[in-house]
ChimeraX commands (.cxc) that place a marker at each C-alpha (Angstrom):
marker #1 position 56.54,130.39,111.75 radius 0.5
marker #1 position 58.39,128.22,113.67 radius 0.5
marker #1 position 59.45,124.41,112.03 radius 0.5
marker #1 position 57.84,122.00,114.83 radius 0.5
marker #1 position 58.80,118.19,113.95 radius 0.5
marker #1 position 57.71,115.31,115.94 radius 0.5
marker #1 position 60.06,112.82,117.19 radius 0.5
marker #1 position 59.46,110.30,114.41 radius 0.5
marker #1 position 60.16,113.01,111.68 radius 0.5
marker #1 position 63.18,114.18,113.83 radius 0.5
marker #1 position 64.51,111.14,113.80 radius 0.5
marker #1 position 63.68,110.29,109.84 radius 0.5
marker #1 position 65.96,113.28,109.69 radius 0.5
marker #1 position 68.82,112.30,111.72 radius 0.5
marker #1 position 68.61,108.72,110.24 radius 0.5
marker #1 position 69.21,110.17,106.34 radius 0.5
marker #1 position 73.05,108.42,105.08 radius 0.5
marker #1 position 74.95,111.50,105.71 radius 0.5
marker #1 position 73.99,112.16,108.82 radius 0.5
marker #1 position 74.99,108.63,110.16 radius 0.5
marker #1 position 78.20,108.82,108.22 radius 0.5
marker #1 position 78.82,112.21,110.04 radius 0.5
marker #1 position 77.81,110.50,113.32 radius 0.5
marker #1 position 79.82,107.82,112.53 radius 0.5
marker #1 position 83.06,109.27,111.47 radius 0.5
marker #1 position 83.20,112.09,114.04 radius 0.5
marker #1 position 84.17,110.05,116.94 radius 0.5
marker #1 position 86.54,107.51,115.07 radius 0.5
marker #1 position 88.03,110.83,113.94 radius 0.5
marker #1 position 88.77,112.20,117.01 radius 0.5
marker #1 position 89.74,109.04,118.31 radius 0.5
marker #1 position 92.55,108.64,115.44 radius 0.5
marker #1 position 93.66,112.08,116.42 radius 0.5
marker #1 position 94.18,111.20,119.72 radius 0.5
marker #1 position 96.11,108.36,118.83 radius 0.5
marker #1 position 98.13,109.34,116.14 radius 0.5
marker #1 position 98.30,113.11,115.25 radius 0.5
marker #1 position 102.11,114.26,114.85 radius 0.5
marker #1 position 103.36,115.58,117.91 radius 0.5
marker #1 position 102.40,118.88,118.86 radius 0.5
marker #1 position 99.72,118.70,116.42 radius 0.5
marker #1 position 96.22,117.77,118.26 radius 0.5
marker #1 position 94.07,120.88,118.00 radius 0.5
marker #1 position 95.52,121.74,114.72 radius 0.5
marker #1 position 94.59,117.90,113.45 radius 0.5
marker #1 position 91.07,117.98,114.82 radius 0.5
marker #1 position 90.67,121.30,112.78 radius 0.5
marker #1 position 91.63,119.28,110.00 radius 0.5
marker #1 position 89.84,115.95,110.36 radius 0.5
marker #1 position 86.53,118.10,111.10 radius 0.5
marker #1 position 87.27,120.02,108.01 radius 0.5
marker #1 position 87.31,116.73,106.27 radius 0.5
marker #1 position 84.40,115.39,107.49 radius 0.5
marker #1 position 82.49,118.52,106.53 radius 0.5
marker #1 position 83.94,118.57,103.18 radius 0.5
marker #1 position 83.14,115.02,102.76 radius 0.5
marker #1 position 79.29,115.37,103.95 radius 0.5
marker #1 position 78.73,118.36,101.50 radius 0.5
marker #1 position 79.99,116.50,98.62 radius 0.5
marker #1 position 78.00,113.28,99.35 radius 0.5
marker #1 position 75.01,115.70,98.95 radius 0.5
marker #1 position 75.52,118.43,96.56 radius 0.5
marker #1 position 78.49,116.84,94.28 radius 0.5
marker #1 position 80.41,120.09,95.26 radius 0.5
marker #1 position 82.92,121.10,97.80 radius 0.5
marker #1 position 82.62,124.79,98.63 radius 0.5
marker #1 position 85.95,126.85,98.27 radius 0.5
marker #1 position 85.02,128.23,101.70 radius 0.5
marker #1 position 85.74,124.87,103.01 radius 0.5
marker #1 position 88.85,124.25,100.75 radius 0.5
marker #1 position 90.46,127.48,101.79 radius 0.5
marker #1 position 90.00,126.64,105.51 radius 0.5
marker #1 position 91.56,123.63,105.00 radius 0.5
marker #1 position 94.57,125.38,103.32 radius 0.5
marker #1 position 94.80,128.12,105.84 radius 0.5
marker #1 position 94.61,125.46,108.92 radius 0.5
marker #1 position 97.51,123.63,106.83 radius 0.5
marker #1 position 99.17,127.14,106.49 radius 0.5
marker #1 position 99.18,127.64,110.28 radius 0.5
marker #1 position 100.48,124.00,110.94 radius 0.5
marker #1 position 103.47,124.54,109.04 radius 0.5
marker #1 position 104.21,127.78,110.50 radius 0.5
marker #1 position 103.81,126.38,114.18 radius 0.5
marker #1 position 105.41,123.28,113.76 radius 0.5
marker #1 position 107.70,122.28,111.09 radius 0.5
marker #1 position 108.91,126.32,109.82 radius 0.5
marker #1 position 111.89,124.94,108.00 radius 0.5
marker #1 position 109.71,122.87,105.70 radius 0.5
marker #1 position 107.97,125.54,103.94 radius 0.5
marker #1 position 109.19,124.71,100.50 radius 0.5
marker #1 position 107.91,121.02,100.66 radius 0.5
marker #1 position 104.95,122.13,101.93 radius 0.5
marker #1 position 104.27,124.77,99.27 radius 0.5
marker #1 position 105.30,122.31,96.27 radius 0.5
marker #1 position 102.61,119.95,97.72 radius 0.5
marker #1 position 99.76,122.60,97.86 radius 0.5
marker #1 position 100.64,123.58,94.42 radius 0.5
marker #1 position 101.57,120.04,92.85 radius 0.5
marker #1 position 98.00,118.69,94.41 radius 0.5
marker #1 position 96.33,121.58,92.87 radius 0.5
marker #1 position 97.76,121.45,89.67 radius 0.5
marker #1 position 97.94,117.66,88.99 radius 0.5
marker #1 position 94.26,117.14,89.34 radius 0.5
marker #1 position 93.52,120.39,87.16 radius 0.5
marker #1 position 95.91,118.63,84.48 radius 0.5
marker #1 position 93.89,115.65,84.67 radius 0.5
marker #1 position 90.24,117.69,84.69 radius 0.5
marker #1 position 91.63,119.14,81.51 radius 0.5
marker #1 position 93.09,116.08,79.72 radius 0.5
marker #1 position 89.81,114.10,80.63 radius 0.5
marker #1 position 87.37,117.03,79.20 radius 0.5
marker #1 position 89.26,117.01,76.02 radius 0.5
marker #1 position 89.08,113.34,75.66 radius 0.5
marker #1 position 85.93,112.52,76.45 radius 0.5
marker #1 position 84.06,115.88,75.76 radius 0.5
marker #1 position 82.50,116.19,79.34 radius 0.5
marker #1 position 83.43,117.14,82.63 radius 0.5
marker #1 position 85.14,114.26,84.85 radius 0.5
marker #1 position 86.91,115.78,88.13 radius 0.5
marker #1 position 85.51,118.96,89.61 radius 0.5
marker #1 position 87.70,121.91,90.16 radius 0.5
marker #1 position 86.46,121.40,94.12 radius 0.5
marker #1 position 88.27,118.08,93.88 radius 0.5
marker #1 position 92.15,120.07,92.78 radius 0.5
marker #1 position 91.41,122.76,95.43 radius 0.5
marker #1 position 91.10,119.84,98.00 radius 0.5
marker #1 position 93.82,118.13,97.38 radius 0.5
marker #1 position 95.98,121.28,96.84 radius 0.5
marker #1 position 94.81,121.94,100.53 radius 0.5
marker #1 position 95.62,118.35,101.85 radius 0.5
marker #1 position 98.92,118.56,99.95 radius 0.5
marker #1 position 99.83,121.57,102.11 radius 0.5
marker #1 position 99.54,119.32,105.34 radius 0.5
marker #1 position 101.25,116.47,103.94 radius 0.5
marker #1 position 103.63,118.22,101.57 radius 0.5
marker #1 position 105.15,116.74,98.59 radius 0.5
marker #1 position 106.04,113.23,99.35 radius 0.5
marker #1 position 102.41,112.69,100.77 radius 0.5
marker #1 position 100.47,113.24,97.54 radius 0.5
marker #1 position 101.33,110.02,95.64 radius 0.5
marker #1 position 100.10,107.59,98.81 radius 0.5
marker #1 position 96.92,110.16,99.08 radius 0.5
marker #1 position 95.89,109.59,95.51 radius 0.5
marker #1 position 96.51,106.11,95.59 radius 0.5
marker #1 position 94.49,105.82,98.99 radius 0.5
marker #1 position 91.82,107.76,97.55 radius 0.5
marker #1 position 91.73,106.01,94.22 radius 0.5
marker #1 position 91.43,102.44,95.80 radius 0.5
marker #1 position 88.88,103.31,98.30 radius 0.5
marker #1 position 86.82,105.05,95.62 radius 0.5
marker #1 position 86.80,102.15,93.10 radius 0.5
marker #1 position 86.01,99.55,95.92 radius 0.5
marker #1 position 82.71,101.66,97.24 radius 0.5
marker #1 position 81.98,102.39,93.39 radius 0.5
marker #1 position 82.39,98.60,93.19 radius 0.5
marker #1 position 80.50,98.22,96.05 radius 0.5
marker #1 position 77.22,100.15,95.33 radius 0.5
marker #1 position 77.24,98.80,91.91 radius 0.5
marker #1 position 76.96,95.26,93.06 radius 0.5
marker #1 position 74.94,95.98,95.87 radius 0.5
marker #1 position 72.34,97.33,93.26 radius 0.5
marker #1 position 71.98,100.22,95.30 radius 0.5
marker #1 position 73.36,102.48,91.86 radius 0.5
marker #1 position 73.53,101.64,88.44 radius 0.5
marker #1 position 77.12,102.30,87.28 radius 0.5
marker #1 position 78.00,103.56,84.16 radius 0.5
marker #1 position 80.66,105.85,82.44 radius 0.5
marker #1 position 78.71,108.82,82.94 radius 0.5
marker #1 position 77.76,108.40,86.79 radius 0.5
marker #1 position 78.65,111.07,88.71 radius 0.5
marker #1 position 80.51,109.64,91.78 radius 0.5
marker #1 position 81.51,112.25,94.98 radius 0.5
marker #1 position 85.10,111.71,94.96 radius 0.5
marker #1 position 85.94,114.36,97.57 radius 0.5
marker #1 position 85.25,112.28,100.09 radius 0.5
marker #1 position 88.04,109.53,99.47 radius 0.5
marker #1 position 90.17,112.14,99.05 radius 0.5
marker #1 position 89.44,113.77,102.40 radius 0.5
marker #1 position 89.67,110.32,104.03 radius 0.5
marker #1 position 92.91,109.48,102.19 radius 0.5
marker #1 position 94.34,112.75,103.21 radius 0.5
marker #1 position 93.82,112.28,107.11 radius 0.5
marker #1 position 95.02,108.38,106.45 radius 0.5
marker #1 position 98.46,109.63,104.74 radius 0.5
marker #1 position 98.02,113.06,107.44 radius 0.5
marker #1 position 98.21,110.65,110.78 radius 0.5
marker #1 position 100.45,108.14,109.20 radius 0.5
marker #1 position 103.25,110.15,107.49 radius 0.5
marker #1 position 105.59,110.21,111.07 radius 0.5
marker #1 position 105.27,106.49,111.01 radius 0.5
marker #1 position 105.58,105.73,107.41 radius 0.5
marker #1 position 108.16,107.97,107.13 radius 0.5
marker #1 position 107.58,110.52,104.80 radius 0.5
marker #1 position 108.55,113.32,107.11 radius 0.5
marker #1 position 112.41,111.91,106.49 radius 0.5
marker #1 position 111.80,112.07,102.88 radius 0.5
marker #1 position 112.54,115.33,102.45 radius 0.5
marker link #1:1,2 radius 0.2
marker link #1:2,3 radius 0.2
marker link #1:3,4 radius 0.2
marker link #1:4,5 radius 0.2
marker link #1:5,6 radius 0.2
marker link #1:6,7 radius 0.2
marker link #1:7,8 radius 0.2
marker link #1:8,9 radius 0.2
marker link #1:9,10 radius 0.2
marker link #1:10,11 radius 0.2
marker link #1:11,12 radius 0.2
marker link #1:12,13 radius 0.2
marker link #1:13,14 radius 0.2
marker link #1:14,15 radius 0.2
marker link #1:15,16 radius 0.2
marker link #1:16,17 radius 0.2
marker link #1:17,18 radius 0.2
marker link #1:18,19 radius 0.2
marker link #1:19,20 radius 0.2
marker link #1:20,21 radius 0.2
marker link #1:21,22 radius 0.2
marker link #1:22,23 radius 0.2
marker link #1:23,24 radius 0.2
marker link #1:24,25 radius 0.2
marker link #1:25,26 radius 0.2
marker link #1:26,27 radius 0.2
marker link #1:27,28 radius 0.2
marker link #1:28,29 radius 0.2
marker link #1:29,30 radius 0.2
marker link #1:30,31 radius 0.2
marker link #1:31,32 radius 0.2
marker link #1:32,33 radius 0.2
marker link #1:33,34 radius 0.2
marker link #1:34,35 radius 0.2
marker link #1:35,36 radius 0.2
marker link #1:36,37 radius 0.2
marker link #1:37,38 radius 0.2
marker link #1:38,39 radius 0.2
marker link #1:39,40 radius 0.2
marker link #1:40,41 radius 0.2
marker link #1:41,42 radius 0.2
marker link #1:42,43 radius 0.2
marker link #1:43,44 radius 0.2
marker link #1:44,45 radius 0.2
marker link #1:45,46 radius 0.2
marker link #1:46,47 radius 0.2
marker link #1:47,48 radius 0.2
marker link #1:48,49 radius 0.2
marker link #1:49,50 radius 0.2
marker link #1:50,51 radius 0.2
marker link #1:51,52 radius 0.2
marker link #1:52,53 radius 0.2
marker link #1:53,54 radius 0.2
marker link #1:54,55 radius 0.2
marker link #1:55,56 radius 0.2
marker link #1:56,57 radius 0.2
marker link #1:57,58 radius 0.2
marker link #1:58,59 radius 0.2
marker link #1:59,60 radius 0.2
marker link #1:60,61 radius 0.2
marker link #1:61,62 radius 0.2
marker link #1:62,63 radius 0.2
marker link #1:63,64 radius 0.2
marker link #1:64,65 radius 0.2
marker link #1:65,66 radius 0.2
marker link #1:66,67 radius 0.2
marker link #1:67,68 radius 0.2
marker link #1:68,69 radius 0.2
marker link #1:69,70 radius 0.2
marker link #1:70,71 radius 0.2
marker link #1:71,72 radius 0.2
marker link #1:72,73 radius 0.2
marker link #1:73,74 radius 0.2
marker link #1:74,75 radius 0.2
marker link #1:75,76 radius 0.2
marker link #1:76,77 radius 0.2
marker link #1:77,78 radius 0.2
marker link #1:78,79 radius 0.2
marker link #1:79,80 radius 0.2
marker link #1:80,81 radius 0.2
marker link #1:81,82 radius 0.2
marker link #1:82,83 radius 0.2
marker link #1:83,84 radius 0.2
marker link #1:84,85 radius 0.2
marker link #1:85,86 radius 0.2
marker link #1:86,87 radius 0.2
marker link #1:87,88 radius 0.2
marker link #1:88,89 radius 0.2
marker link #1:89,90 radius 0.2
marker link #1:90,91 radius 0.2
marker link #1:91,92 radius 0.2
marker link #1:92,93 radius 0.2
marker link #1:93,94 radius 0.2
marker link #1:94,95 radius 0.2
marker link #1:95,96 radius 0.2
marker link #1:96,97 radius 0.2
marker link #1:97,98 radius 0.2
marker link #1:98,99 radius 0.2
marker link #1:99,100 radius 0.2
marker link #1:100,101 radius 0.2
marker link #1:101,102 radius 0.2
marker link #1:102,103 radius 0.2
marker link #1:103,104 radius 0.2
marker link #1:104,105 radius 0.2
marker link #1:105,106 radius 0.2
marker link #1:106,107 radius 0.2
marker link #1:107,108 radius 0.2
marker link #1:108,109 radius 0.2
marker link #1:109,110 radius 0.2
marker link #1:110,111 radius 0.2
marker link #1:111,112 radius 0.2
marker link #1:112,113 radius 0.2
marker link #1:113,114 radius 0.2
marker link #1:114,115 radius 0.2
marker link #1:115,116 radius 0.2
marker link #1:116,117 radius 0.2
marker link #1:117,118 radius 0.2
marker link #1:118,119 radius 0.2
marker link #1:119,120 radius 0.2
marker link #1:120,121 radius 0.2
marker link #1:121,122 radius 0.2
marker link #1:122,123 radius 0.2
marker link #1:123,124 radius 0.2
marker link #1:124,125 radius 0.2
marker link #1:125,126 radius 0.2
marker link #1:126,127 radius 0.2
marker link #1:127,128 radius 0.2
marker link #1:128,129 radius 0.2
marker link #1:129,130 radius 0.2
marker link #1:130,131 radius 0.2
marker link #1:131,132 radius 0.2
marker link #1:132,133 radius 0.2
marker link #1:133,134 radius 0.2
marker link #1:134,135 radius 0.2
marker link #1:135,136 radius 0.2
marker link #1:136,137 radius 0.2
marker link #1:137,138 radius 0.2
marker link #1:138,139 radius 0.2
marker link #1:139,140 radius 0.2
marker link #1:140,141 radius 0.2
marker link #1:141,142 radius 0.2
marker link #1:142,143 radius 0.2
marker link #1:143,144 radius 0.2
marker link #1:144,145 radius 0.2
marker link #1:145,146 radius 0.2
marker link #1:146,147 radius 0.2
marker link #1:147,148 radius 0.2
marker link #1:148,149 radius 0.2
marker link #1:149,150 radius 0.2
marker link #1:150,151 radius 0.2
marker link #1:151,152 radius 0.2
marker link #1:152,153 radius 0.2
marker link #1:153,154 radius 0.2
marker link #1:154,155 radius 0.2
marker link #1:155,156 radius 0.2
marker link #1:156,157 radius 0.2
marker link #1:157,158 radius 0.2
marker link #1:158,159 radius 0.2
marker link #1:159,160 radius 0.2
marker link #1:160,161 radius 0.2
marker link #1:161,162 radius 0.2
marker link #1:162,163 radius 0.2
marker link #1:163,164 radius 0.2
marker link #1:164,165 radius 0.2
marker link #1:165,166 radius 0.2
marker link #1:166,167 radius 0.2
marker link #1:167,168 radius 0.2
marker link #1:168,169 radius 0.2
marker link #1:169,170 radius 0.2
marker link #1:170,171 radius 0.2
marker link #1:171,172 radius 0.2
marker link #1:172,173 radius 0.2
marker link #1:173,174 radius 0.2
marker link #1:174,175 radius 0.2
marker link #1:175,176 radius 0.2
marker link #1:176,177 radius 0.2
marker link #1:177,178 radius 0.2
marker link #1:178,179 radius 0.2
marker link #1:179,180 radius 0.2
marker link #1:180,181 radius 0.2
marker link #1:181,182 radius 0.2
marker link #1:182,183 radius 0.2
marker link #1:183,184 radius 0.2
marker link #1:184,185 radius 0.2
marker link #1:185,186 radius 0.2
marker link #1:186,187 radius 0.2
marker link #1:187,188 radius 0.2
marker link #1:188,189 radius 0.2
marker link #1:189,190 radius 0.2
marker link #1:190,191 radius 0.2
marker link #1:191,192 radius 0.2
marker link #1:192,193 radius 0.2
marker link #1:193,194 radius 0.2
marker link #1:194,195 radius 0.2
marker link #1:195,196 radius 0.2
marker link #1:196,197 radius 0.2
view
């Protein structure tokens, strides 16, 4: 049996907040990649950006970051390093390992101290995958931007009364990691991060 929707139902479906978010961020991602992607990486950057948008959208809806998408970000990062900076493998591999390990350590420490989950393992996998793209010098800026944007968004949501904020309120952190990863990836040549190693 075919599903038939009238125009009003289609409009309502298309106006869900996550659909609006994707509709706004996709052209912004394409434009920013066109303007700022590191030399020789435009197609890889567009793939990276599209995957980050998909991960952010899924995390907003489900509070989960699928392993398949995180792994694809990692694989595209491996391809990017192999094609554009093969002499820098150690720095990118360290970025992936430290990105993953740092958030796993934070997740386990939080659980031990508070007795409940704070971060999901998907966040660690995403930061590890982004670490492959930005290498180890980019991890601190990614965490800084992700934390600041996440805090601002939580404060705005709390002040707007759209969502009551408490210490146990679940917040999707993946979208902020994804946004920060994208910003640092595009800014890294301009910030001199690639010259740090």
